[in-house]
N, CA, C and O of each residue as an XYZ file, in Angstrom:
688
protein
N    -245.890    106.721    -15.336
C    -244.601    106.139    -14.624
C    -243.514    106.344    -15.790
O    -243.041    105.290    -16.215
N    -243.120    107.334    -16.279
C    -242.125    107.547    -17.121
C    -240.732    107.576    -16.601
O    -239.764    107.143    -17.225
N    -240.694    108.093    -15.463
C    -239.363    108.370    -14.646
C    -239.275    108.036    -13.298
O    -239.417    108.846    -12.382
N    -239.017    106.723    -13.154
C    -239.324    105.701    -11.881
C    -237.931    105.909    -11.215
O    -236.854    105.691    -11.769
N    -238.140    106.433     -9.753
C    -236.833    106.212     -8.971
C    -237.186    105.086     -7.855
O    -238.329    105.008     -7.404
N    -236.298    104.346     -7.495
C    -236.568    103.420     -6.540
C    -235.390    103.646     -5.612
O    -234.234    103.431     -5.977
N    -235.709    104.083     -4.407
C    -234.608    104.551     -3.325
C    -234.975    103.766     -2.081
O    -236.018    103.119     -1.987
N    -234.106    103.858     -1.183
C    -234.065    103.440      0.268
C    -232.804    103.152      0.631
O    -231.809    103.475     -0.018
N    -232.807    102.393      1.918
C    -231.566    102.257      2.457
C    -230.759    101.064      1.752
O    -231.264    100.158      1.088
N    -229.386    101.257      2.038
C    -228.488     99.777      1.473
C    -229.282     98.623      2.261
O    -229.630     98.528      3.438
N    -229.448     97.678      1.004
C    -229.840     96.327      1.643
C    -231.353     96.369      1.765
O    -231.967     95.549      2.447
N    -232.016     97.482      0.991
C    -233.411     97.443      1.365
C    -234.122     96.666     -0.107
O    -235.303     96.330     -0.185
N    -233.319     96.531     -0.957
C    -233.768     95.863     -2.134
C    -234.003     96.566     -3.302
O    -234.638     95.998     -4.191
N    -233.609     97.696     -3.466
C    -233.415     98.652     -4.520
C    -233.139     97.872     -5.962
O    -233.964     97.915     -6.874
N    -231.881     97.154     -6.059
C    -231.443     96.579     -7.123
C    -232.545     95.533     -7.694
O    -233.018     95.493     -8.829
N    -232.801     94.745     -6.639
C    -233.650     93.414     -6.978
C    -234.991     94.054     -7.751
O    -235.349     93.733     -8.885
N    -235.654     95.031     -6.884
C    -236.876     95.488     -7.490
C    -236.815     96.298     -8.734
O    -237.709     96.239     -9.578
N    -235.692     97.108     -8.863
C    -235.615     97.581    -10.048
C    -235.503     96.707    -11.415
O    -236.043     96.868    -12.510
N    -234.725     95.859    -11.004
C    -234.464     94.661    -12.269
C    -235.853     93.928    -12.524
O    -236.007     93.397    -13.623
N    -236.846     93.865    -11.609
C    -237.930     93.265    -11.838
C    -239.123     94.403    -12.455
O    -240.097     94.132    -13.157
N    -238.747     95.567    -12.011
C    -239.631     96.397    -12.856
C    -239.352     96.691    -14.275
O    -240.183     96.738    -15.182
N    -237.856     96.916    -14.370
C    -237.603     96.876    -15.927
C    -237.680     95.778    -16.845
O    -237.872     95.890    -18.056
N    -237.500     94.569    -16.126
C    -238.210     93.343    -16.942
C    -239.514     93.694    -17.162
O    -239.828     93.750    -18.351
N    -240.470     93.977    -16.261
C    -241.944     94.080    -16.934
C    -242.227     95.107    -17.726
O    -243.157     94.970    -18.520
N    -241.544     96.261    -17.683
C    -241.585     97.282    -18.594
C    -240.779     97.598    -19.805
O    -240.847     98.580    -20.544
N    -239.830     96.325    -19.859
C    -238.930     96.152    -20.944
C    -237.984     97.419    -21.001
O    -237.755     97.937    -22.094
N    -237.461     97.898    -19.899
C    -236.651     99.227    -19.996
C    -235.199     98.797    -19.040
O    -235.093     98.023    -18.089
N    -234.496     99.383    -19.519
C    -232.977     99.356    -18.747
C    -233.230     99.987    -17.446
O    -234.136    100.797    -17.252
N    -232.367     99.571    -16.534
C    -232.324    100.324    -15.328
C    -230.829    100.796    -15.074
O    -229.814    100.116    -15.225
N    -230.912    101.960    -14.704
C    -229.659    102.776    -14.113
C    -229.522    102.512    -12.462
O    -230.372    102.620    -11.578
N    -228.298    102.173    -12.410
C    -228.053    101.975    -10.962
C    -226.853    103.196    -10.879
O    -225.870    103.374    -11.599
N    -227.389    104.016     -9.605
C    -226.545    105.141     -9.159
C    -225.167    104.890     -8.767
O    -224.307    105.762     -8.884
N    -224.883    103.515     -8.223
C    -223.752    103.307     -7.656
C    -222.630    103.170     -8.761
O    -221.462    103.346     -8.414
N    -222.908    102.884     -9.989
C    -222.083    103.211    -11.038
C    -221.508    104.376    -11.113
O    -220.328    104.462    -11.453
N    -222.184    105.357    -10.833
C    -222.048    106.771    -11.093
C    -221.265    107.372     -9.558
O    -220.321    108.161     -9.549
N    -221.702    106.978     -8.739
C    -221.266    107.309     -7.157
C    -219.925    106.747     -7.015
O    -219.079    107.401     -6.404
N    -219.577    105.370     -7.616
C    -218.178    104.800     -6.975
C    -217.618    104.482     -8.162
O    -218.172    104.191     -9.222
N    -216.175    104.581     -7.823
C    -214.986    104.058     -9.026
C    -214.389    102.923     -8.402
O    -214.595    102.609     -7.230
N    -213.628    102.293     -9.213
C    -212.719    100.952     -8.764
C    -212.328    101.267     -7.409
O    -211.989    102.391     -7.037
N    -212.394    100.151     -6.628
C    -211.898    100.194     -5.123
C    -212.590    100.955     -4.218
O    -212.160    101.199     -3.090
N    -213.681    101.358     -4.665
C    -214.871    102.080     -3.630
C    -214.498    103.492     -3.455
O    -214.874    104.148     -2.484
N    -213.720    103.981     -4.444
C    -213.288    105.628     -4.678
C    -214.495    106.225     -4.774
O    -215.388    105.641     -5.389
N    -214.714    107.402     -4.224
C    -215.909    108.180     -4.690
C    -215.622    109.061     -5.969
O    -214.613    109.741     -6.157
N    -216.782    108.905     -6.872
C    -216.531    109.920     -7.803
C    -216.554    111.338     -7.358
O    -217.423    111.698     -6.564
N    -215.657    112.176     -7.812
C    -215.791    113.607     -7.451
C    -217.255    114.335     -7.665
O    -217.893    114.098     -8.691
N    -217.707    115.136     -6.764
C    -218.986    115.497     -6.712
C    -219.282    116.371     -7.970
O    -220.434    116.302     -8.398
N    -218.478    117.113     -8.563
C    -218.885    117.755     -9.921
C    -219.229    116.910    -10.908
O    -220.260    117.071    -11.561
N    -218.218    115.723    -11.148
C    -218.534    114.744    -11.930
C    -219.852    113.966    -12.057
O    -220.500    113.650    -13.055
N    -220.065    113.743    -10.691
C    -221.217    112.906    -10.257
C    -222.473    113.791    -10.619
O    -223.411    113.316    -11.260
N    -222.448    115.087    -10.184
C    -223.614    115.760    -10.460
C    -223.918    115.809    -12.326
O    -225.001    115.575    -12.864
N    -222.763    116.140    -12.949
C    -223.039    116.167    -14.374
C    -223.660    114.984    -14.790
O    -224.550    115.145    -15.625
N    -223.397    113.688    -14.383
C    -223.633    112.545    -15.011
C    -225.149    112.184    -14.468
O    -225.939    111.485    -15.102
N    -225.401    112.747    -13.256
C    -226.950    112.880    -13.029
C    -227.795    113.502    -13.784
O    -228.782    112.999    -14.321
N    -227.427    114.643    -13.851
C    -227.969    115.706    -14.491
C    -228.154    115.243    -15.963
O    -229.246    115.535    -16.452
N    -227.261    114.558    -16.769
C    -227.413    113.992    -17.806
C    -228.386    112.865    -18.026
O    -228.929    112.655    -19.111
N    -228.590    112.101    -16.863
C    -229.364    111.040    -16.984
C    -230.923    111.472    -16.805
O    -231.835    110.956    -17.451
N    -231.081    112.422    -15.902
C    -232.583    112.736    -15.566
C    -233.104    113.777    -16.790
O    -234.246    114.236    -16.780
N    -232.177    114.072    -17.783
C    -232.582    115.127    -18.640
C    -233.714    114.140    -19.562
O    -234.721    114.686    -20.013
N    -233.462    112.626    -19.806
C    -234.271    111.934    -20.870
C    -235.547    111.873    -19.995
O    -235.680    111.998    -18.777
N    -236.548    111.617    -21.092
C    -237.914    111.582    -20.546
C    -238.498    110.052    -20.025
O    -239.628    109.929    -19.553
N    -237.689    109.083    -20.164
C    -238.157    107.933    -19.585
C    -237.031    107.238    -19.021
O    -236.054    107.025    -19.739
N    -237.052    106.778    -17.564
C    -235.872    106.068    -17.167
C    -236.466    105.221    -15.860
O    -237.559    105.449    -15.340
N    -235.683    104.372    -15.508
C    -235.854    103.584    -14.132
C    -234.500    103.805    -13.671
O    -233.594    103.417    -14.408
N    -234.180    104.431    -12.447
C    -232.909    104.771    -11.985
C    -233.294    104.051    -10.477
O    -234.438    104.009    -10.024
N    -232.247    103.573     -9.898
C    -232.118    103.150     -8.275
C    -231.118    103.581     -7.798
O    -230.056    103.533     -8.418
N    -231.225    104.116     -6.550
C    -230.176    104.552     -5.769
C    -230.516    105.681     -4.666
O    -231.575    105.636     -4.040
N    -229.547    106.707     -4.464
C    -230.208    107.399     -3.469
C    -229.589    108.893     -4.173
O    -228.387    109.062     -4.380
N    -230.495    109.766     -4.443
C    -230.147    111.193     -5.025
C    -231.269    111.966     -5.028
O    -232.340    111.690     -5.569
N    -230.862    113.391     -4.124
C    -232.083    114.290     -4.191
C    -232.400    114.705     -5.527
O    -233.530    115.152     -5.723
N    -231.539    114.626     -6.533
C    -231.844    115.408     -7.858
C    -232.617    114.303     -8.601
O    -233.587    114.627     -9.286
N    -232.296    113.213     -8.518
C    -233.143    111.989     -9.200
C    -234.689    111.960     -8.669
O    -235.695    111.892     -9.377
N    -234.623    112.029     -7.252
C    -235.869    112.378     -6.465
C    -236.895    113.419     -7.105
O    -238.012    113.208     -7.576
N    -236.316    114.377     -7.003
C    -236.960    115.665     -7.491
C    -237.135    115.490     -9.201
O    -237.981    116.195     -9.751
N    -236.578    114.841     -9.758
C    -237.041    115.035    -11.419
C    -238.102    113.733    -11.694
O    -238.809    113.703    -12.701
N    -238.118    112.588    -10.590
C    -239.177    111.589    -10.885
C    -240.423    111.978    -10.946
O    -240.872    112.949    -10.337
N    -241.190    111.079    -11.845
C    -242.630    111.275    -11.482
C    -243.365    110.083    -10.644
O    -244.496    110.171    -10.166
N    -242.578    109.052    -10.568
C    -242.756    107.957     -9.637
C    -241.616    107.601     -8.616
O    -240.472    107.304     -8.960
N    -242.111    107.673     -7.181
C    -241.299    107.188     -6.384
C    -241.553    106.099     -5.583
O    -242.646    106.022     -5.023
N    -240.601    105.123     -5.418
C    -240.708    103.841     -4.920
C    -239.679    103.870     -3.639
O    -238.460    103.797     -3.791
N    -240.325    103.985     -2.342
C    -239.387    104.228     -1.237
C    -239.456    102.807     -0.491
O    -240.447    102.451      0.148
N    -238.416    102.116     -0.627
C    -238.392    100.967      0.146
C    -237.832    101.318      1.539
O    -236.735    101.862      1.666
N    -238.605    100.996      2.557
C    -238.462    101.784      3.786
C    -238.653    100.521      4.817
O    -239.702    100.195      5.372
N    -237.309     99.868      4.932
C    -237.448     98.808      5.852
C    -236.682     99.159      6.946
O    -235.928    100.133      6.935
N    -236.860     98.286      8.067
C    -236.145     98.488      9.246
C    -234.618     98.322      9.020
O    -234.173     97.810      7.992
N    -233.772     98.820     10.115
C    -232.407     98.531      9.923
C    -231.904     97.105      9.945
O    -231.064     96.611      9.193
N    -232.522     96.560     10.878
C    -232.424     94.965     11.116
C    -232.447     94.144      9.617
O    -231.707     93.222      9.275
N    -233.436     94.724      8.916
C    -233.943     94.026      7.321
C    -232.700     94.433      6.598
O    -232.035     93.542      6.069
N    -232.289     95.741      6.510
C    -231.337     96.139      5.868
C    -229.894     95.463      6.329
O    -229.198     95.118      5.374
N    -229.392     95.245      7.518
C    -228.331     94.577      7.856
C    -228.272     93.157      7.553
O    -227.183     92.651      7.281
N    -229.388     92.432      7.576
C    -229.585     90.966      7.270
C    -229.287     90.773      5.760
O    -228.506     89.897      5.388
N    -229.914     91.597      4.903
C    -229.807     91.464      3.443
C    -228.414     91.814      2.963
O    -227.880     91.187      2.049
N    -227.745     92.976      3.685
C    -226.430     93.404      3.236
C    -225.410     91.874      3.599
O    -224.482     91.452      2.909
N    -225.905     91.329      4.778
C    -225.047     90.333      5.324
C    -225.041     89.294      4.146
O    -224.014     88.918      3.582
N    -226.403     88.847      3.824
C    -226.416     87.828      2.796
C    -225.953     88.172      1.431
O    -225.508     87.247      0.752
N    -225.996     89.489      0.877
C    -225.225     89.849     -0.186
C    -223.854     89.953      0.143
O    -223.203     89.281     -0.657
N    -223.133     90.520      0.993
C    -221.753     90.377      0.982
C    -221.159     89.060      1.090
O    -220.087     88.906      0.504
N    -221.667     88.048      1.749
C    -221.235     86.652      1.693
C    -221.008     86.468      0.458
O    -219.858     86.242      0.081
N    -222.020     86.526     -0.386
C    -222.092     85.977     -1.897
C    -221.024     86.875     -2.581
O    -220.201     86.298     -3.292
N    -220.951     88.160     -2.452
C    -219.740     89.092     -3.179
C    -218.592     89.560     -2.279
O    -217.899     90.492     -2.687
N    -218.348     89.041     -1.182
C    -217.559     89.108     -0.390
C    -215.974     89.572     -0.986
O    -215.313     90.463     -0.455
N    -215.587     88.895     -2.015
C    -214.230     89.022     -2.841
C    -214.363     89.261     -4.224
O    -213.423     89.112     -5.005
N    -215.571     89.653     -4.585
C    -215.859     90.020     -5.898
C    -217.032     91.072     -6.130
O    -217.749     91.310     -5.158
N    -217.262     91.655     -7.208
C    -217.758     92.743     -7.603
C    -219.141     92.433     -8.153
O    -219.347     91.696     -9.117
N    -220.143     93.119     -7.388
C    -221.516     92.963     -7.780
C    -221.599     93.272     -9.208
O    -220.732     94.022     -9.655
N    -222.556     92.791    -10.049
C    -222.472     93.173    -11.570
C    -223.056     94.602    -11.390
O    -222.690     95.270    -12.357
N    -223.643     95.169    -10.734
C    -224.508     96.751    -10.984
C    -223.354     97.592    -10.281
O    -223.566     98.776    -10.014
N    -222.165     97.009     -9.985
C    -221.208     98.111     -9.625
C    -219.784     98.290    -10.501
O    -219.545     97.486    -11.403
N    -218.934     99.286    -10.221
C    -217.753     99.339    -11.107
C    -217.045     98.233    -10.784
O    -217.212     97.550     -9.773
N    -216.008     98.003    -11.913
C    -214.892     96.861    -11.349
C    -214.338     97.227    -10.381
O    -214.250     98.395    -10.002
N    -213.758     95.972     -9.702
C    -212.955     96.041     -8.583
C    -213.494     96.844     -7.206
O    -212.840     97.649     -6.543
N    -214.795     96.420     -6.978
C    -215.421     96.799     -5.782
C    -216.089     95.759     -5.114
O    -217.316     95.685     -5.056
N    -215.210     94.848     -4.541
C    -215.739     93.641     -3.608
C    -216.219     94.137     -2.184
O    -215.600     94.973     -1.526
N    -217.161     93.646     -1.862
C    -218.011     93.869     -0.653
C    -216.841     93.914      0.656
O    -217.046     94.637      1.630
N    -215.773     93.172      0.557
C    -215.134     93.097      1.768
C    -214.464     94.610      2.107
O    -214.199     94.964      3.256
N    -214.286     95.264      1.165
C    -213.690     96.641      1.253
C    -214.672     97.825      1.981
O    -214.202     98.851      2.473
N    -215.939     97.536      1.962
C    -217.001     98.601      2.425
C    -217.699     98.117      3.566
O    -218.623     98.851      3.915
N    -217.508     96.995      4.311
C    -218.401     96.388      5.277
C    -218.581     97.402      6.298
O    -219.723     97.702      6.647
N    -217.488     97.999      6.846
C    -217.534     99.167      7.852
C    -218.378    100.308      7.242
O    -219.305    100.665      7.969
N    -218.280    100.838      6.279
C    -219.062    102.037      5.497
C    -220.425    101.507      5.470
O    -221.322    102.302      5.752
N    -220.750    100.239      5.165
C    -222.266     99.912      4.979
C    -222.984     99.669      6.093
O    -224.213     99.623      6.129
N    -222.144     99.488      7.137
C    -222.898     99.506      8.647
C    -223.223    100.849      8.962
O    -224.307    101.121      9.479
N    -222.250    101.836      8.656
C    -222.484    103.164      9.016
C    -223.541    103.801      8.129
O    -224.335    104.597      8.630
N    -223.594    103.497      6.849
C    -224.814    104.031      5.881
C    -226.076    103.399      6.540
O    -227.001    104.154      6.841
N    -226.169    102.132      6.771
C    -227.487    101.694      7.127
C    -227.777    102.350      8.431
O    -228.924    102.787      8.519
N    -227.075    102.506      9.370
C    -227.266    103.086     10.808
C    -227.676    104.422     10.751
O    -228.513    104.849     11.546
N    -227.059    105.274      9.701
C    -227.284    106.634      9.581
C    -228.513    107.178      8.608
O    -228.931    108.328      8.477
N    -228.889    106.105      8.053
C    -230.022    106.497      6.949
C    -231.407    107.065      7.833
O    -232.044    108.007      7.364
N    -231.687    106.638      8.707
C    -233.027    106.880      9.471
C    -232.955    108.477      9.755
O    -233.999    109.105      9.580
N    -231.788    109.185     10.185
C    -231.473    110.294     10.526
C    -231.121    111.120      9.585
O    -231.558    112.268      9.660
N    -230.251    110.750      8.472
C    -229.698    111.569      7.263
C    -230.601    111.577      6.391
O    -230.891    112.666      5.895
N    -231.155    110.625      6.048
C    -231.548    110.474      4.485
C    -233.059    110.437      4.374
O    -233.708    111.100      3.566
N    -233.565    109.571      5.292
C    -235.102    108.968      5.324
C    -236.037    110.251      5.511
O    -237.170    110.319      5.033
N    -235.372    111.356      6.333
C    -236.455    112.498      6.584
C    -236.426    113.270      5.246
O    -237.469    113.899      5.065
N    -235.726    113.361      4.493
C    -235.552    114.249      3.217
C    -236.526    113.539      2.277
O    -237.344    114.229      1.668
N    -236.499    112.066      2.091
C    -237.225    111.394      1.093
C    -238.584    111.495      1.857
O    -239.316    111.981      0.995
N    -239.186    111.353      2.746
C    -240.334    111.360      3.566
C    -241.048    112.845      3.196
O    -242.177    112.975      2.722
N    -240.189    113.835      3.503
C    -240.536    115.265      3.359
C    -241.119    115.284      1.915
O    -242.245    115.686      1.621
N    -240.019    114.700      0.907
C    -240.435    114.880     -0.448
C    -241.803    114.197     -1.032
O    -242.544    114.735     -1.855
N    -241.990    112.909     -0.449
C    -243.170    112.169     -0.786
C    -244.491    112.889      0.093
O    -245.593    112.844     -0.455
N    -244.392    113.453      1.254
C    -245.550    114.216      1.721
C    -245.798    115.597      0.687
O    -246.933    115.949      0.363
N    -244.683    116.235      0.279
C    -244.926    117.314     -0.361
C    -245.350    117.084     -1.923
O    -245.774    117.988     -2.643
N    -245.183    115.832     -2.299
C    -245.639    115.514     -3.670
C    -246.670    114.453     -3.893
O    -246.813    113.911     -4.989
N    -247.482    114.125     -2.696
C    -248.138    112.912     -2.795
C    -249.343    113.108     -3.852
O    -249.877    112.113     -4.341
N    -249.738    114.348     -4.177
C    -250.864    114.590     -5.111
C    -250.422    114.874     -6.451
O    -251.211    115.224     -7.329
N    -249.140    114.730     -6.643
C    -248.707    115.180     -8.004
C    -247.672    113.914     -8.622
O    -247.464    113.852     -9.834
N    -247.126    113.037     -7.775
C    -246.687    111.974     -8.299
C    -247.150    110.567     -7.881
O    -248.007    110.412     -7.011
N    -246.617    109.647     -8.463
C    -246.989    108.316     -8.231
C    -246.208    108.134     -6.894
O    -245.033    108.480     -7.014
N    -246.523    107.710     -5.726
C    -245.853    107.526     -4.767
C    -245.946    106.069     -4.180
O    -247.105    105.688     -4.021
N    -244.906    105.129     -3.807
C    -245.296    103.833     -3.382
C    -244.304    103.899     -2.292
O    -243.100    104.093     -2.462
N    -244.991    103.695     -0.978
C    -244.012    103.750      0.141
C    -244.027    102.390      0.595
O    -245.087    101.969      1.056
N    -242.937    101.562      0.539
C    -243.200    100.278      0.874
C    -242.487     99.753      2.065
O    -241.271     99.841      2.237
N    -243.371     99.178      2.906
C    -242.633     98.846      4.451
C    -242.748     97.191      4.334
O    -242.135     96.532      5.175
N    -243.359     96.647      3.523
C    -243.345     95.148      3.814
C    -243.243     94.388      2.490
O    -243.580     95.054      1.511
N    -242.898     93.292      2.285
C    -242.709     92.302      1.124
C    -244.066     92.267      0.462
O    -244.113     92.181     -0.765
N    -245.264     92.333      1.235
C    -246.407     92.156      0.606
C    -246.734     93.235     -0.520
O    -247.210     93.005     -1.631
N    -246.366     94.476      0.027
C    -246.563     95.616     -0.697
C    -245.879     95.566     -2.070
O    -246.355     96.021     -3.110
N    -244.659     94.930     -1.922
C    -243.749     94.975     -3.547
C    -244.678     94.082     -4.539
O    -244.925     94.370     -5.710
N    -245.166     92.879     -3.796
C    -246.124     91.855     -4.687
C    -247.136     92.887     -5.095
O    -247.148     93.068     -6.313
N    -248.012     93.633     -4.391
C    -248.836     94.574     -4.881
C    -248.489     95.384     -6.048
O    -249.041     95.290     -7.144
N    -247.377     96.321     -5.693
C    -246.762     97.017     -6.694
C    -246.597     96.409     -7.960
O    -247.086     96.910     -8.973
N    -245.882     95.269     -7.969
C    -245.581     94.448     -9.228
C    -246.839     94.089     -9.831
O    -246.868     94.263    -11.049
N    -247.976     93.594     -9.255
C    -249.149     93.369     -9.715
C    -249.850     94.468    -10.530
O    -250.536     94.245    -11.527
N    -249.576     95.827     -9.937
C    -250.117     96.788    -10.495
C    -249.375     97.364    -11.706
O    -249.970     97.980    -12.590
N    -247.959     97.128    -11.715
C    -247.287     97.631    -12.850
C    -247.468     96.574    -14.172
O    -247.585     96.873    -15.361
N    -247.454     95.471    -13.651
C    -247.699     94.324    -14.828
C    -249.189     94.544    -15.226
O    -249.366     94.348    -16.428
N    -250.266     94.886    -14.561
C    -251.451     95.219    -15.045
C    -251.474     96.303    -15.983
O    -252.207     96.238    -16.971
N    -250.770     97.249    -15.774
C    -250.914     98.331    -16.604
C    -249.354     98.550    -17.419
O    -249.016     99.677    -17.783
N    -248.587     97.495    -17.617
C    -247.414     97.754    -18.355
C    -247.589     98.128    -19.917
O    -246.695     98.668    -20.569
N    -248.701     97.817    -20.371
C    -248.768     98.260    -21.742
C    -249.208     99.751    -21.694
O    -249.019    100.346    -22.754
N    -249.696    100.400    -20.791
C    -249.960    101.731    -20.711
C    -248.575    102.559    -20.585
O    -248.499    103.699    -21.044
N    -247.457    101.916    -19.923
C    -246.598    102.385    -19.620
C    -245.266    102.565    -20.568
O    -244.265    103.257    -20.378
N    -245.628    101.659    -21.702
C    -244.634    101.593    -22.636
C    -245.073    102.307    -24.104
O    -244.279    102.325    -25.044
């Protein structure tokens, strides 16, 4: 578990879980939203984003959370938070209410949730058709060579955290 990638739909809990794992393993967490977005939710140009991600995955040890084919391929551990749309919508709603007019700590400055509500609804809705199949294909193709954790329920997160806690000294 040197190169850990936590991925899933918006609102699936990537940030929360990555912080928990980072704390257990005493490692910093990299949130891809800081690379993907610039202030006022403007997209980072694709070439710039690719260079930044490429530089990140060159290192031997990381915890990265977000959605990226390149990070997915470079990881040795994939944690896929695969919750229903309903759960993702509910979690985004709770998060949006808290950060409606301010920026979440893991985002670039000047990115209040109010500016992306419509986009988040679309992202969550389209995830199962556009992104999920790619992640599932990668998991299937790499299930014998990578640590794969396909999380569908909160109880599975508790089990995962217990595994990581019990083996934390081996991973550091």
